[in-house]
C-alpha angles and dihedrals in degrees: 000000000000110000119194129198112190121192113263112254103186115117109290092341103161100174127100128204101236139030127213092263088059092049090051093050093050094045091048088053091055100259126134114235120200116193121186112237114268091007091133097038097105090049091054094253114132123214087242091062092054090044093050089051089056106269125139108230111223129197110234134355100267098075091046092056093039095054104031122096091188119038117198116200142158104219132029118276113267125218094274089059098046093089091057095059113094142189114277092017119127117223116192115187146097107304109164087191094178090072094056131046090180093058094044091053093044093053092042093052094045092067093229130134109249114201113188119210090208098059100048104115125187128216091271091056092253126135103225097177094050097043100080093049090045088054089050094045093046093053093042090051092069092038090054092040091054091051094048092049086068117104096239090060092050095262131132094271094249132153103220094225099034120211134258107301094016120085120238127245118275112238119198118194121191108204129035100214126107095299094047095044092052092047092050093048093051096044089048091049090055090053102256124146103249134199118186120190128200139153096223110091093195090054090049090052090052093047090049088055098048105034126084120250095263086070118080117193113208136182109257120233133138092268094052094044092051091050097046095044090059089053097046125111089179120024119191120193107209105161124139131184106179113250091349137103112266115254118245105247098163112053119207090251092066091068089072090066094051125097118262108259094023114140133228122199109188106193089173090071089104086069095039099282133270094235116075096220092055122114126171116274135185136235089246092053104020104163144046131172128239121178091350091302119120113230125201113185109158112167096208103039094154089057087077090067097043101166097049091042096046094055093040091050098044092050088069104028101048099069089058092047091051091051092051091049094046100042106019121240097293093047093046093052089053092047093042108026091182088069087075090068087059095056105099100162128019123185096325098326128106109226100170103087094204090058092050093049093047089065103023091245128147116280127211130186117238089252090055094045097049 
């Protein structure tokens, strides 16, 4: 199979979808690997490293898209890339379709097969390809929140952990999954007072067991969210519904109860955001202010730490990519049945139910779409 790795073009996206070890494995298995020139530069991977591993370095994205049967990416195609996607091609990347009808229709109409990292679910109900980037985003949420709480960035002028004699900041995390757990860990480690909200009592019991005493797990409901949002210096939205648009848990009216200069980091923005006042931002222009509250809603947070993110991501994505290259799509879905949960669109048919429901579009099962 011909496997193509174009350079990422989203704003300040520094990740790349393969590392030299992956190129070596594909080449050794008899596959052709096309890598766009400088695709790995921002992740600290030189063209020569890809070439030495067996890749053919290609000038520009167009020939990569034109020749490749399987495209490996990190982020969803943006509008300038839509014309490159063709019928019968497999595109394997983060898609987050429920956040964009334009993207959904473009991929549907292209006739490609769109396999989304974020919806692949194993037999235990976990999302192995989403997990490492959720870990990165959860930790970064606190790092970025601490920065934007500083006065020069329009924040309250707070040190997250305080100092002796001065109370620490109050961090409120909505969602106790991988993002929320990593956010709470880092915030607690810096000395903040942390509240983490979730609707799963078993998860809350687990968090109560593993977290230090400056983290308080609470059952999430509208009343608790309203109360804790008003107390928050840093509010982190960490909600995920697989393949679906995130629910709005913090209405715009709640912002009026927040402290001037408080900070919101909505990690759920990839799926539309769980805070009503959220709109997507970029790494070059990451923040805006609504009702005196600083909002950070970057849709590719891990792209800011490209080297860490690239290696963490490819550790989990590459085994699936190799199976697709070796066995073709049908063979790979038999060998790895969980791959079916990642197929969101196949040859003009939407097979991820949450995506179809998000935009009131026709839904087909995988069996129907094949």
